[in-house]
N, C-alpha and C positions, 0 to 999 in steps of 0.2 A: 546533676542533670543527665550525665552519661548513663547513670544507673537507671534513670527513668525509661530510657529506650528499651530496656529489657524487661521491666516490671509490667508495663502496660500491655505489651504483646500484640496489639492490634490497632488498626486505623479504622476510621469510619468514612465511607465514601458517600458524599451528599448526592451524587448523581447529577443529572442535568438541571433539575429544579427542585426546590424545597416546597413548592406549592402542590398540595395533595390532589387538586382537581386536574392537574396536568399528568398525573400518573398513568391513567388509562390511555390517553392519546400517545404519550411517549412510549409506553409498552408496545402499542400497536405499530408505531413507527419503527422501533428497533427490531421487533419480530419480523415485520415485513421486509425491512432492509437486509436483515441477516439471511432470511430465506432466499431472497433474490440474489444476494451475493454468493451464497454457497451453491445454489442450484445453477446460476449463470456461469460462474467460474468453473464449477465441476464439469458442466456440459462442454464448455470450451476446451478444457483439458482432455476430456475423453474424445471429443471430436478430432482434435489434433493428433492424438496418439493412435487413433484407429483409421485415419485416412492417409494413405501413402502420399497423395499429392500435397499434403501439408507437412511433409518431412523436410522442412527447410529450417535454417537457423532462425529466421524471423518468427516462425510459428512455434518452434521449440522454446524460444525465449518467452513467447506469449503464454505458453503452457506453464512455464516456470512462474511467470507473473501471476497467473490465475491461482496457482497453488499457494503462493506467498500471500495473496490477497485473502484467501480463505483463512489462512493462519492468523493474519493480522486482525480480522474481525472476530475470530474465535477467541482471541486473547482477552477481548473486552466485553463483547455483547452478551454472551451467555451469562456471565457474572452479573451484568446489569439487569438482565431479564429476571434472574433469580431474586435480585434485590427488590424488584417491583412486586413480585409475587409473594415473597416471604416477609418483606419489610425489614429484613436483616441485611444491613449494608456494611457490616463489619468485614474487614479483610485482615488476615494475620500479618504480623510484621514481616515474616519470611515470605509469605505469599505475595505481599505488595512489591517487594524488591525483585522477586522472580518475574512477576508480571512486567515490571519496569524494564528488566533486562531483556526479556523476550520481545516486548513491544518495540524497543529501540533497535534490536537486532533485525527483526523482520521488517519493520518500517523502513529502515535505511537500506535493506536489501531491495525493497521496492524502488528506491531511488537509483541504486546501481544497475538494476535490471533495465530501467528506462534509459540509462546512459548507454548500456550495451546495445539496446534496441536502436538507439540513435546512430550508433556506429554501424549497425547493420544497414540502416536506411542510407547512410552516407556511402557505404561500400556499393550498395545496389545502384544508386543514382549517379554517383561521381566516379566510381571506379568499377564499372560493370565487368570489364575484362579480367580484373583481378579479384572479383568478388569471392570466388571459391577459395582463393589463397588467403584472403583477409579474414573471412568468416568460416574457416574450416572447423571441423568438429573438435580438433585439438585446441584451437584458439578459444572457442566458446567454453569448453570445459575449464580451460586455464583461467579465463576471465571470471567465470562463475565461482571457481574455487578461491581465487584471490579476493573477490568481493565478499564472500562469506567470512573469510579470515578477518578482513578489515572491519566489517560491521560487528563481528563478535568482539574484537578488541575494543572497539568504540563503546559497545554496550557494557563491557566489563568496567571500563573507566567511569562511565556515567553511574553505574550501579554502586561501585565502591565509593565514589565521591559522594553520592547521595546518602547511602546507608551509614556513612561515618559521621554524619551530622548529628547534633544533639537536638532533640525535638521537645518543644514545650506544648505543642498543640497536636491533636490526634484526629481532627476532623479535616478531611481532604475535600476541598471545594472542586470536585471533579467526579467523573464516573469511572475513572481508572487511575492507577498510580503513574504519574508522569513527573518529570523533573521540575518544570516551573511550579506546579502545585505543591510539590514536596519542599522546595526551597522556602516557600512562604510559611512553612510550619516550624522552621528552625529557630532556636533561641539565639543562636550566634550569628555573627556577620557572615553573609554568604557572597561577599564581593568576589573572592577567589573562585568559588564555584561558578558564579555568573560569567566570569571571564573565561573559564574553561569551556563552558557551554557555548559562549560566543565564538571563541577562537577555534577550538577543536571541532565544534559542531559546524562552523563555517566551512572547514576543510572537507568534512564528510558530506555535508548536504550541498553546499554551494559549488564544490568541485564538480560533481556530476552534472549539476544544473548548468554551469558555465560551459562544460563540455558539450551538453545537448544543444545549447544556444549556438555554440561555435559550429557544430556539424550542420545545423539547420541553416545558418547563414551561407555556408558553402553549398548546401543542397539548393537553396533558393537561387543562388547565383547561377548554378548549372541549369536549373529548370527554366529560368528566364531566357537562357540562350537557345532553348529548343526551338526548332523551326515551326513546328505544328502546335496549334492550340490544343488539339486532342492529346498530344503527348504531355503538355503541361498540366492539363486537367487530370490525366491519369496519375501522374506523379504526385500532384498535390493531394489527390484523393487518398492515395496510399499513405502519405505522411501526415495528413491532417488529423487522423484519428489519434495517432501517437502524440502529436503536438497538443491536442485537446486534453489528454490525460495529464501531460506534463504541466500545463497551465493550472489545472485544478489542483494538482498535488502540491506543487511548489509554492503557489500563492498562499495557501493556508499554512504550510510549514514555516515560511519566512515570517509570517505574522506571529506565529506561535512561539518561536524559539529565538528570534533575532531582534529583540527589542528589550530595553531596560526592565529589570524586575519591578521597578517602581510603577511601570505602566500595566502591571498585571491586573487583569479584570476577570474575576471568577466567572461571571455570566458570559461575557464575550468569548473568553478562551474556551469555555466548554462548548459553545456553539461552533466556533471555528474548528476545534479538534474533531467534531463530527464529520467535517468535510473530508479530511485526509484519512480518518480512521474508519469511517462508515460509508459515506456517500461515494467517494472515489473508487474504493474496491467494488462497490455495488454496481457502479456505472461502467467499469472497465469492459466487461464482456459484451455489453450492449453497444458501446462505442466502437469496439473493434469488429464486432460481427455485422452491425448494420452499415458500417462504412467500408466493408471489405468484400470485394466481389468473390475472392477465392473461398472465404469462409462461408458466404451465402451459398456458393455452388456446392460446397461440401455438405452443408445442411440439406440442400435439396436432394443430393445424391443419397444421403442416409434416409430421408423421408421416402424417396422413391423405392429404395430397397426394402424399407419396412412395409410399404403398401403392397409390393410384390409378394413379400413373405406372407402377409395376411391373406392375400388372394389365393396363394398356393395352399395354405392351411384350409381355407374355406372350400376350395375345390376338392381337396382330399376328403373333407368331411362329407361333401355331397356325394362322393363316390361310395 
């Protein structure tokens, strides 16, 4: 059986549905979602990098989140779209595990960025006088570097663990290579791998989530003590967008990775995976921009400068 892993050489991805009549609607959905995700997150990143008033830790972390979200969707959606167009859903053995490695690394970096952003909100609300010291440039760089190291080691573990299995089946009931779907293809008992996913995965995923919940409990306690309702509304408005993203992201992740393999359902799991791999990255720029006054002010400033530039060009042409 071990020899079989190397002689077949590829897997077949079934995608989101095996029903042919759903091909066109799913293609349109994925294409639209990917376009919105890339354009929205790219514009947010450019806006933050070009507007000096947004040169703060919070928005620099948001720019990092936007770039990570672009990478997350790019790892899965273009390959899925090609499968819709060509009908070729094969992915090489090596390509499958490269995709699995990168997806878990980038996806978990999303989780760590949300935790660092929660720390930023805690420092701004609960420790305003020490904010600059807590969220200094050196601290942010250090936290980002440590996070990338942790998620890289996590991805190496998951990739080595999954690629060392013996496979009897080569059809993956998913639209990308992921650990739960891969475990279902193994000929051998996967109890040990399931325990590793549950225990180690809990530390990597649940750790940041519990940290976020803890910081927001502290933030809510401080906000409720504010004397003015306007101050409470302003603080809740700033934090609510971040909390919305956290709820979307972690609810789908918990369902996907932290339940017994016996409860694995190809149909439901594929739908749920769309939430954290496609929908959440697509919604992030809209949630942050529509609920954030500073981002909206920066957008208006750019649009105003653009209109002035166009007017100046037109005046020069008239002369």
